[in-house]
N, C-alpha and C positions, 0 to 999 in steps of 0.2 A: 568466556564472556567478554573479556577485554573491555574496550571502550563502549561496546554496544549495551552491556548490562542486561537486565531482565525487566519484566513487568511486575516483579514481586517487590512489594514494599515501596517506600518512597511516596511522595505526594507532589503533584503539580497542579496548580490552580487551573492551568490550561495545558492539557497534554499536547505534545508536539512531535512531529516527525522530523528528525534531524539527520543531516549527512555529516559524518565526522571523519576527518582525515585519520586513517588508522596509524599513520606514522607519527603524527604530532598530537593527536587528540583534539585538535582545533575544529570548531564547528564551521563547516563550509556554507550551509544554509539551514534554515529552520522554517517550518510551516505549521499552522495549527492542525491538530489531529482530532477527528471527531469520532465518538462512539467506539465501543468495543475495544478489545485488546487483540485484534487479529494480527496475524503475521504480515510481513511485507514481502511481496514478490518483486524481485529485481530481475530484469531480462538483459540478454546480450544486446538488445536493441536500444539500450539506454533509457528504459522506461521502468518506473516503479508503479506497483499497484498496491493500494491500501484502502482502509475504510475512509469514507468521507461522510459528510453530514447526511444521514439517512440512506447511505449507499456505499458505492465504491468509486474510487478516483484513480486516475492515471497521472503520473507526474514525470517530468524530465528529470532523470537521475543526476545530471550535472548541475542543474540550476534550481531544482525544486518547483519550477513553473508548472502549474496545473495544465494538463493537456485536455482532459475531459472528466466529467463526473456523471454518474447515473444514479438517480434515486431508485432504490429498490425496496423501500418501505421499512427496512431494518438495517441496523449496523451489520457489517460483515463479521461473521462469527468464527471464521477460520482463515488461515493463510490462503489467499487465492492461488490457483494453479493455472498453468498454461500448457497447451498441447497443440499439435498440428494434425489435421486430418484432411485428406484429399486436397492438399495445397492451401488450406485456410487455417489461420491461427486463431485459437479460441482462448478465452480467459473465463474461468469458472470460480465462483465464490459461494459459500453458504451464507444465508441471511435469514435469521429466524429459523423456521422449519422448512426452508426450501433452498434449492440451488438455482443460481442465475448464471446464464452463459452469454458471452458476447463474442461476436466474430469481429476480428480486428481488420481494418483496412490494410490493403497491401501497399 
């Protein structure tokens, strides 16, 4: 678990998504986190995907800067996944009782 911890126990008035330097434990950046306890998807393309207000968001992994958000009606209820098919990159997440998929720009 290291510096990352878990979502069990503890209380935060405003949940946050934080980038923590694994060598020092210092926080590099922090942004508000909305809804659910979904996992975080990090990619080799320096992008993080996580729950956002009423949907899913993509963030720059180095700075925490929001890249885009999509309202999908519910908080993300699982860790998003990504895959490539026919040369296109997809991101899928569960939200409520459905799956939502996005095709990423090249």
